[in-house]
C-alpha positions as CSV (number, residue, x, y, z in Angstrom):
1,X,19.5,86.6,64.0
2,X,20.3,87.0,67.6
3,X,18.3,87.8,70.1
4,X,18.6,90.7,72.8
5,X,18.0,90.4,76.3
6,X,15.2,92.6,77.9
7,X,12.2,92.5,80.1
8,X,9.7,90.2,79.3
9,X,6.2,88.3,80.2
10,X,6.9,85.6,82.9
11,X,5.6,82.2,82.1
12,X,3.5,80.1,84.4
13,X,5.1,78.5,87.0
14,X,2.7,76.2,88.2
15,X,3.0,74.1,84.7
16,X,6.0,72.5,85.8
17,X,5.8,69.7,88.2
18,X,8.5,67.8,89.5
19,X,11.7,67.7,92.3
20,X,12.2,71.7,93.3
21,X,15.7,71.2,91.8
22,X,14.6,70.6,88.5
23,X,11.8,72.8,88.2
24,X,13.8,75.8,89.7
25,X,16.4,75.4,87.0
26,X,13.9,74.8,84.3
27,X,12.0,77.9,85.5
28,X,15.0,80.0,85.7
29,X,16.1,78.9,82.2
30,X,12.8,80.1,80.9
31,X,13.1,83.3,82.2
32,X,16.3,83.8,80.6
33,X,14.5,82.7,77.6
34,X,11.7,84.6,77.8
35,X,13.8,87.8,78.4
36,X,15.8,86.8,75.3
37,X,12.8,87.9,73.0
38,X,10.1,85.0,73.4
39,X,8.2,86.8,75.9
40,X,8.0,89.9,73.3
41,X,6.7,87.3,70.5
42,X,3.2,86.8,71.3
43,X,4.0,82.8,72.1
44,X,2.6,83.0,75.3
45,X,-0.7,84.4,74.1
46,X,-0.3,81.9,71.4
47,X,-2.9,79.1,70.5
48,X,-1.9,76.4,70.7
49,X,1.4,76.9,72.1
50,X,3.6,74.8,70.2
51,X,6.8,73.3,70.3
52,X,9.2,71.7,68.1
53,X,12.6,69.4,68.7
54,X,14.4,69.5,65.7
55,X,16.5,66.0,65.0
56,X,19.5,65.4,62.6
57,X,19.5,67.4,59.3
58,X,16.3,69.5,59.9
59,X,17.9,72.4,61.9
60,X,17.7,74.5,58.8
61,X,13.4,74.6,59.2
62,X,14.2,77.4,61.8
63,X,15.0,79.2,58.5
64,X,11.3,79.4,57.2
65,X,10.0,80.8,60.7
66,X,8.9,84.7,60.1
67,X,11.1,87.0,62.2
68,X,12.9,84.2,63.2
69,X,15.0,84.6,66.4
70,X,17.4,82.5,68.2
71,X,20.3,82.0,70.7
72,X,22.7,79.7,71.7
73,X,21.2,77.1,74.3
74,X,24.5,77.6,76.7
75,X,23.4,81.1,76.9
76,X,20.4,79.5,79.2
77,X,22.9,78.3,81.6
78,X,21.2,74.6,81.8
79,X,20.7,73.1,79.1
80,X,23.4,70.5,78.1
81,X,25.7,71.2,75.0
82,X,24.7,69.2,72.1
83,X,27.7,67.6,70.4
84,X,25.9,65.4,67.6
85,X,26.3,65.9,64.2
86,X,23.8,68.3,62.8
87,X,22.8,69.1,66.3
88,X,23.5,73.4,66.6
89,X,22.5,73.4,69.8
90,X,20.3,76.5,69.8
91,X,16.7,77.6,70.7
92,X,14.7,79.5,67.8
93,X,11.3,81.2,67.6
94,X,9.3,82.9,65.6
95,X,5.9,82.9,63.4
96,X,4.2,80.7,61.2
97,X,1.0,81.0,59.7
98,X,-0.1,84.0,62.5
99,X,1.2,81.8,65.4
100,X,4.6,81.8,67.4
101,X,6.3,78.9,67.8
102,X,9.6,77.8,69.7
103,X,12.1,75.3,68.3
104,X,14.8,73.4,69.9
105,X,17.8,73.4,67.3
106,X,19.0,69.9,68.3
107,X,19.3,67.6,71.5
108,X,21.8,65.6,73.1
109,X,21.8,61.7,73.1
110,X,22.5,59.1,76.0
111,X,25.6,58.1,73.9
112,X,27.1,61.6,74.7
113,X,27.4,60.4,78.1
114,X,24.2,62.3,79.7
115,X,22.0,61.0,82.4
116,X,18.1,60.4,82.0
117,X,17.4,63.4,83.7
118,X,20.0,65.7,81.2
119,X,17.9,64.0,78.1
120,X,14.8,65.5,79.2
121,X,15.8,69.3,80.0
122,X,14.8,70.4,76.6
123,X,10.9,69.4,77.5
124,X,11.2,70.7,81.0
125,X,12.2,73.8,79.3
126,X,9.4,73.7,76.9
127,X,6.7,72.8,79.7
128,X,8.3,75.9,81.5
129,X,7.7,78.5,79.3
130,X,4.1,76.8,78.8
131,X,4.1,74.5,75.5
132,X,1.0,72.8,75.1
133,X,1.7,70.7,72.3
134,X,4.9,69.2,71.0
135,X,6.3,67.7,67.9
136,X,9.4,65.8,68.3
137,X,11.7,64.5,65.1
138,X,14.7,62.7,64.3
139,X,16.4,60.8,61.7
140,X,16.2,56.5,61.6
141,X,17.0,53.9,60.4
142,X,14.3,52.3,57.8
143,X,13.5,48.5,59.3
144,X,10.0,47.6,57.9
145,X,10.1,46.2,53.7
146,X,9.0,49.3,51.5
147,X,10.3,51.9,53.6
148,X,12.5,54.5,51.6
149,X,15.1,56.8,52.0
150,X,13.0,60.5,52.9
151,X,10.0,58.8,53.8
152,X,8.4,60.1,56.9
153,X,7.0,57.6,59.5
154,X,4.9,59.2,62.5
155,X,4.9,57.1,65.6
156,X,1.7,55.4,66.9
157,X,4.3,53.5,69.7
158,X,7.8,52.8,70.8
159,X,9.9,49.8,72.0
160,X,12.3,51.3,74.8
161,X,15.2,49.1,74.7
162,X,17.2,51.3,77.1
163,X,14.9,51.5,79.7
164,X,15.5,54.5,81.9
165,X,14.0,56.5,84.3
166,X,12.5,59.3,82.3
167,X,9.9,60.3,84.3
168,X,12.0,60.5,87.3
169,X,11.8,64.9,87.0
170,X,8.0,64.3,85.4
171,X,5.9,62.7,87.9
172,X,2.3,61.3,86.3
173,X,-0.5,63.4,86.5
174,X,-3.5,61.4,85.0
175,X,-2.3,57.6,85.0
176,X,-0.2,55.7,82.2
177,X,-1.2,57.7,78.8
178,X,-0.9,56.6,75.5
179,X,2.1,58.4,74.5
180,X,1.5,59.6,71.1
181,X,-1.8,61.7,69.8
182,X,-4.2,59.7,67.9
183,X,-6.0,62.2,66.1
184,X,-2.6,64.6,65.4
185,X,-0.8,61.8,64.3
186,X,-3.5,61.1,61.8
187,X,-3.5,64.8,60.5
188,X,-0.1,64.9,60.5
189,X,0.3,61.8,57.8
190,X,-2.5,63.4,55.7
191,X,-0.8,66.9,55.5
192,X,2.6,65.7,54.9
193,X,1.1,63.5,52.1
194,X,-0.9,66.9,50.7
195,X,2.9,68.1,50.3
196,X,3.9,65.1,48.5
197,X,6.0,63.8,51.0
198,X,5.7,59.7,51.6
199,X,4.8,59.3,55.2
200,X,3.4,56.5,57.1
201,X,2.2,55.7,60.6
202,X,4.8,52.9,62.6
203,X,6.7,51.8,65.4
204,X,9.9,53.1,66.7
205,X,12.7,51.6,68.4
206,X,14.5,53.2,70.8
207,X,18.3,51.9,71.3
208,X,21.3,53.7,73.1
209,X,23.8,53.9,69.9
210,X,26.1,55.3,69.2
211,X,27.0,52.3,66.9
212,X,24.4,51.2,64.5
213,X,22.7,47.5,64.2
214,X,24.1,44.7,63.6
215,X,22.6,42.4,60.5
216,X,21.6,40.2,63.5
217,X,19.8,42.9,65.5
218,X,18.3,44.2,62.2
219,X,16.5,41.1,61.8
220,X,15.3,41.0,65.6
221,X,13.3,44.4,65.3
222,X,12.1,43.8,61.9
223,X,10.3,40.1,63.8
224,X,9.7,42.5,66.7
225,X,7.3,44.5,64.4
226,X,9.9,47.6,64.4
227,X,9.1,50.0,61.5
228,X,12.4,52.3,62.5
229,X,15.2,52.6,65.1
230,X,16.8,55.4,66.5
231,X,18.7,56.6,69.4
232,X,16.7,59.5,71.0
233,X,13.1,60.5,71.0
234,X,11.8,58.2,73.7
235,X,13.0,60.4,76.9
236,X,11.5,63.7,75.5
237,X,8.1,61.6,74.4
238,X,7.8,60.2,77.9
239,X,8.6,63.8,80.0
240,X,6.5,65.7,77.8
241,X,3.2,63.2,78.2
242,X,4.1,63.0,81.9
243,X,3.8,67.1,81.7
244,X,0.2,67.2,80.3
245,X,1.6,68.1,76.3
246,X,0.1,66.5,73.3
247,X,2.7,65.0,71.5
248,X,3.3,64.0,68.1
249,X,6.4,62.6,66.9
250,X,8.1,62.0,63.1
251,X,10.9,60.0,62.2
252,X,12.9,60.4,59.0
253,X,13.7,57.5,57.4
254,X,17.5,58.2,56.4
255,X,18.8,54.6,55.8
256,X,17.7,51.1,55.2
257,X,18.2,48.1,56.6
258,X,18.8,45.0,54.1
259,X,19.8,42.0,57.0
260,X,19.2,39.3,54.6
261,X,21.0,41.4,51.6
262,X,25.0,40.6,50.6
263,X,27.4,42.3,52.6
264,X,28.1,45.4,51.7
265,X,31.8,47.6,52.6
266,X,29.5,51.0,52.5
267,X,29.1,52.6,55.6
268,X,26.5,55.7,56.1
269,X,28.3,58.3,57.6
270,X,26.8,61.4,59.8
271,X,26.9,63.7,56.7
272,X,24.6,61.6,54.6
273,X,22.3,61.1,57.1
274,X,22.1,65.1,58.0
275,X,21.4,65.1,53.7
276,X,19.1,62.5,54.1
277,X,16.8,64.0,56.4
278,X,16.7,67.3,55.1
279,X,15.0,65.8,52.1
280,X,12.0,65.4,54.2
281,X,11.6,68.9,54.9
282,X,8.7,69.7,53.2
283,X,7.1,67.1,54.7
284,X,7.9,68.2,58.3
285,X,7.1,71.7,57.6
286,X,3.4,70.6,56.8
287,X,3.2,68.9,59.9
288,X,4.0,71.7,61.9
289,X,1.6,73.7,60.0
290,X,-1.1,71.1,60.6
291,X,-0.4,71.3,64.7
292,X,-1.1,74.9,64.5
293,X,-4.5,74.1,63.7
């Protein structure tokens, strides 16, 4: 459903710190989103105010929202346009278990040529509308032994191989935080398991992409204690924590690294990644519902 613009409740501008140019632009985009219908949805009165960033292959989750409404991100005039396969580039909102949720249906990536500041604009927008708790999802390659395609890995830590200045637009409020909320992450694993989805905790490696890793790189990552590897999430997590949000991040394993097996001429393409990620939709949705408690 496409949203219609109208007068709406305004967010608390004091929630968004950072340079005035970023804060002002994010607030203006938030005002447009609220006027498009989010402000009338009851989101601003929800407890907790939950935001979700949907990674590759998981965009279909917006269809599970009751009374779902959405609009192209481009209509906000500030979010960069998503170009990667499986990223629709829309903002959606609706109700789940009586609570209103806002979702970003897709994201942009560093390999698309975006600066660190542009990679975290989605988080700035969510902060500006008052999101307090954030679920970040992604499709990832499985590194650790024993993982299977479709398995969910709820992150307990990450290794950032890109080392961008993700917090430039989001000054730290209370020192150096733990990136992932421990209590909510543990509850997420239990909730996914109860929904019948294989799920475990693990460590995520953030790389630039867009190419997949070499066999030697897979061996290196495994020796480093990495469980999954992907091309997103860390900039958003760091920015969200600097905004004071509680963060849970979940990777869906879409392919398995086998660096010590015989060379395989077969390659995985974007469509296969989307299909593999979609198999975890029930488990991710269970995590969404858990985070509303």
